[in-house]
N, C-alpha and C positions, 0 to 999 in steps of 0.2 A: 532653308529648303521648304518650299510650300507647293503642295499639289492640290489644286482646287478643281472640282468638277460639279456641274449642275445637272440634275436629272429630273425630268418631269414625268410623273407616273399618275395615270388617271384610272380610277375605278368608280363604279356606280356610287353616286351621292357624296363621295369624299375625294378630295384632291390633295395630293401631297407633293411638297417640294423637298427633295432630299439632296440634299447636297454632299601646366607641364610638370612632369614628374621625373625623378631619377630613373634611369634605365636599369632594369634588373635582369640579369642573365638567368634563364631557366633551362635546366637540362632536360626536362620532360618534353618529349616530342609533341604530346597532345596539348601541352600548354603553349608551345611555340607556334603551332599551326592548327587553328581550328578550321577544319574543312567544312565548307557549306556551299555545295554546288548550285543551289537555287538562289544564291545571294545576288540581288540586282544592284547592290550599292557598292561603292568603293570609297573608303574614308582613309586617306593617306596623309599623315602628319597634319590633320585638321583638328582644331579645337572643337570638341563636342560639348554643346550646351544642353541644358535640360530640355529646351524646346526641340532641338534637333533629335534628341533621343526619343522623345514622344512621337515625333513625325515618322522617324524611321521605323520604330516599333510598330506603328499603325500600318505602314505599308508592307512590312515584312510578315506580320502576324498571320499564321495559318488559320487561326480561329476566324479572323476577319475575312479571309479568302473563302473559307467554308461557308460562312454566313452569306457571302455574296452569291455563292452557288445555290444555297437554300432559297434565296430570294428569286433566283432564276427559275428554280423548280416550282415555287408557288405561283409565279407569273404564268408558267406553262399550264399549271392546273387551272388557273383562272381562264386562260384562253380555251382550254378544252371544255370547261363548263359553259362558257359563253357561246361557243360555236356549236355546242350540242343542241341549242335552241333553233338552229337554222336547218333548212331542208337537207336531207341526206340523199346523195346520189351514188348509187353503187352500180358497178358493171361486172358482168360475169360472162364467161365463154366456155364452151365445151366442144371437144372433138372426140367422137366415139367410133369404134369399129364394131359393127353389129354382126354377130355370127349367124350365117344362114344354115349352118350344120345343125343347130339346135332348133331353129324355127324355119321351115322351108318357105314360108311366105315372106321372109325378110329379103328385100332386094328385088321383089317381083312387082310387076305392074298391078296384078290382081290384089296383092297384099297391101299395096299403097292405098287402094280404094277403101280398105277397111282399117287404115291407121297404122299399119305395120311399117317400120322405118326402112330406109334404104340400107345397103351394106355399110355405108359411112354416114355419120350425122355430125354436122357442125352448126352450133347455135350460139347466139350472143344475146344478152339481155341487159337492159337498163332499167333500174328501179329507183323511183323517187318516193321518199317518205317524209312527211311533215306533220309534227304533232299539232293537233287542233285543240282538243280538250285534254288537260294534263300538263300544261306548261308550268304550273305552279311549282312542282318539284324541281324542274329545270331552272326556273328563275331563282328559287331559294338556294340551289346549288351554286349559282353564279354569285349570289350575295355572300355565301359562306366562304367560297374560295377567294373572293375579293377581300374579305376581312383577313383571311389567312395570309394573303399577299401583303397587305398593309402591316400585319404583325411581323412578317419576315423582314420588311424594310426596317422596322424599329429594332428587331433583333440584330440586324446587320449594324445599325448605328450603335447599339449597345456594345457589340463586339469590338467596334473601333474604340469606344471609350475604354473598355477593359484593356485593349492592346496598348493604348496610350498610358494608362495607369501602370501597366506592367513595365513599360519602357521607362517611365518616370521613377518607379521604385528601384529598378535595376541601376539607373544612373545615380540616384541619390545614395544608394548603398555603396556603389563604387566610389563615389566622391567622399563619403564618410570613411571608407577603408583607406582611401588615398591620404586623407588628413590624419588618420590614426597612424598610418605608416610613417608619415613625416614626423609626427609627434614622437613615435618610438625611435626613429633615427636621431632626432634631436636629444631625446633623453639618454640614448647611448653615448652620444658625444659628451654630454654633461657628466655622465658617470665615469667616462674615460678621463676627463680632465680632473674630476674630483679624486680619482685614484692616483693620478700623477702627482697632484698636490699633496695628497696624504702620504705618498711614498717619500716625497721630499721632506715632509715634516717628521715622518718616522725616522728617516736617516739623520735628521737634526736632533732627534731625541725628544720631540714635542708630542708624539703620539705613541701609544702602546701597540703591541702586535695585534691585540684584540680589535682595536679601532681600525687598523689596516685591513684586517680580515673582513670587517663589516663593509668597507668600501669595495673590496674584491667581490663579496657576495652580492652587493648591490649592482655591480657591473654585470655579473652573470645573470642576474634577474632581468636587467635591461636587455641583454642579448636574447634571452628567452622571449621577452615581450616583443622584440623586433621580429624574431622568427615567426611568432604567431601572427603578427601584423602583416608580414609578407604573405603568409598563407591565406589570410583573410582577403588580402588585396587581390591575389591571383584568382580566388574563387569568385569574388565580386566582379572582376573584369571579365572573366569567362562568361558569367551570367549576363552581363551587359552586352558583350559581343554577340551572344546567342540571341538576345532579345531584339537587337537591331540588325542582325544579319551580316555581321562582319566576320571574315575568315580568321584573321589574326588580331587578337586584342591588343597586341603591342603597337599596332598602328594607331590606336586611339589615344588622343591626348585630351584629358579631361579639362574642362573649363575650371578656372580657379575656384576653390571652395572656401576661400578665406572669409567669404560673406555669403549668406544664403540669398537666394533669388528674392524671397519674401522681404528680407531686409533691404536689399538693393532697390527694390521697387517701392519701398515704404507703403506696402499694400495695407489696406484697411479691412477690418473684419466687420461685416454688416450686422445689423441687429437681427437676432434669431427670429423675431416675430415677422420680419419682412421676407424671410427665406422660404417658409413652408409653401405658401400659395403658388409662387412661380415654379418652385421645385417639382410640385406634384403635376404640373402641366408640361414640364420639360423632360422629365426622366423617361428615357427610351424603354426601360424595362416595364414601367407602368403602362406606357402606351401600347406595348406589345401584349401585355396581359389583358388590357381592355379589348383589343382587337380579337384576341383569342376567345374571350368570352362572347363577343358578338358572333364570331364564326361558329361557336358551339350552339348558340341560340338558333341560328339559321339552319344548322345541321339537324337540330331536333325537329324544326318545322318541316324540313325536307323529308326526314324519315317518316313523319306522320302523313304528309301529303302524298308520298310516293305510293300509298295503298289506295288512293282514290281512283276512280275510273279514268282511263285514258282513251282518247279517240284520235286516230291517226288517218291522215289522207294518204292513200297509196296509189301510185301509178306505175304500171309495168309495161315495158315495150320490149319485144323480142323478135329475133329473125332467125329462120332456119335456112342456112346457106345451101343445104343439099336438096331443097324442095325442087321437084320437077313438075312439069305440066301434068294435070290430072284430067282424064277423060272418063265420064260416066257412060258406060256402054248402053244402059237402059234408055237414057235420054239423048245420048250423043253430045252432051254438053262438055266443053273443054274449058278448064280453069288454068289460065296462064300462071306460071310460078311468080311473076311479078305481083300478082293479085293475092296470092295465098301464102307467101313466105313470111309475111309479117303478122304479128298479133299485138294488140294493144288493149289493156284493161285498166280500169281505175275504179276506186271506191273508197270506203272507209273501213277501219278496223277498230273494234272495241276490245279493250283488255281491262279486266277487273279481277283482282285477287279476292276470292270469296272465302277461302279456307286454306290455311297454311300450317296447321298444327302449332300455332302459337309463335311462329317465327316473327311475325309482324310485331307482336307485343313485346317480345324479347329485344328486338332492335330499338323500339321506342323507349323501353326502359333504359337501355344502354345510353341512348342519346340524351335522355333526361339527366342521367348520372354524370355524363361528360359535361353538360352545361353547368350543373351545380358545382362540379369540381373546378371548372374555370372561374366561376364566381368566387368560390372560397379562395382560390389562388390569388385573384385580384385583391380581395379584401386583406389577405395575409401580406401581400406585397406592399399595400398601402400602409399597413401597420409597421412593417419592417422598415419602410422608407422613412417614416417619421422618426423611428429610433435611430436609423443610420444618420439622418441629417443632424439630429440632436447630438449624437455621439461625436460625429466629425467636427461639429461646431465647438463643442467643449474641448476636444483634443487640440484643435487649433488654438483656442484661447490659452490652454495650459502650455502649449509649446512656445507661445510667445513669452509667457512669464518665465518658463524654464530657461529660455535663451537669455533673457535679460539677467537672470540670476547667474547663469554660466559665465557671461561676460564679466560681471563684477567679481565672480569667484576667481577667474584667471588673473585679474589685476591684483587681487588680494594675495593669491598664491605666489605671484612673481615678487611682490613686495616683501612677503614673509621670507622667501628664499634668499633674497638679496640681503636682508637683515641677518638671517641666520648664518649666511656665508661670512659676512663681516665679523660677526661675533665668534664664529668658529675659528676664523683666522687669528682672533685675539685670545682664544682659549677660554671664552666665556660659556660656550655650549659644547655638548658632546657630539661625537660623530653620528650617533643615533638621531639626534635632533636635526642635524644637517640633512641626513639621508631621508628622514621623514618629510622634511619640508620640500626636498627635491621631488619625492614621490607625489606629494600633494600637488605640486606644480604640474607634473606630468598628468596626474589624474584630472586636474581641472581643465587642462587643454584638451584631453580626450573627451571629457564631458561636453565641452564647448563644441567640438566637432560633431558629436552625436546630436547635440541640441540643434545645431544649424540644419543638419540633414533631416532630423525629425520634424522640424518646423516646415521645411519645404514639402515633405511628404504629406504632412497634415494639411497643408494648404491645397495640394493637389487632390487629396482624399475629400476635402470639403467641397471642392468644385465638382468632383465626381458624384457626391451625394446630392447635389442640387441640380444635376442634369445639364450643366453648362459644358461647353467644350473645354477639355483640359488643356490649358495653355498658360504660359508665363507672360503673355502679352496683354493681359487684362490691365 
């Protein structure tokens, strides 16, 4: 399942291209049906791989969806800042009823000669405003919102990385729980067989009652372990289903966990010295922090420049729809309404804040502090990224070594148990020795399952720390 999209976003100066298991019957209704009405996916009797889990988790993640909306918000803010530099055209209209009971000259011909309105007034106005001097604050606002929009893109990309990691973690934990459940079931079968054999030897007089009780106790311990493994499996599958947006986790069939993905691909661990440089240029969280620092810088400059003088070009055109012909009695001159109903004025307007009781300085101080905070955050993230990369690298190397040791331990444990079983049947060792070797075998298999899951998760975590796409297809 692959969903691929290309999106081109342009902002001033910078261009970005963003691109099988045994069926278990559960009585609990909440376990049998996980309702999720927003689920866009359907996985019915399909083997789920680690790659599928990461892709589905990315698509389903609410954090990724929220980050997408945050990007839309930041783009809108950029559009607002950019368009604020363009001329503004406003229109207004009024319709008034003027009372002649308060002013007797209202509505009279004589009153009109001296500027008194008619009994009704209807006017409309168009006003154009264009900044001339004072564009600097507007331009800096554009730069700040452009940086914020770029930061939102990086945050969206980072949220997708986090979603893929969550899906990978949920899948690997479910796969580990699956293997542990199979190990517990196998251990129970071995314990049941050992008990049957010991009962036969007890009836033949070869074992004491104390030895028989040890095998019975071991069987009960195996049953308890199985119950715990079943519970762990249920919880892990519920978490996985929630992560990838599946209603009923029983429809999920996990891909075989007999071998880790890292083992299957024979993946290689790169040299740590070659990782840092590309990682610092690839990590989305660092890119977002850099853009946030740039936005804070431009916001500071905008705050400072917004208190400089501004000069605007203003043009005003209005019409009085109720204007009538006007005759001046003294001269006998008549002005037609077509000639006097419109007015047009234009000019310039100067604005300059001279004194504001310290408001300006307080805003500037706040903007400076915000810029410094953004710089500290970027510096801290760079430091944390170096630690994260080093830690994930060492964890991956350790996981490889632990897996190699776990594989050998399982082989040794199996050999020891086979020898102990043969010696027990010949009466050379005690029941305690046989049970101990059986438990050692179970423990070794459980450690192997954990080691395989831990290795895959360490591999994914290492990819996450270096800023590359989390995938098993590398």
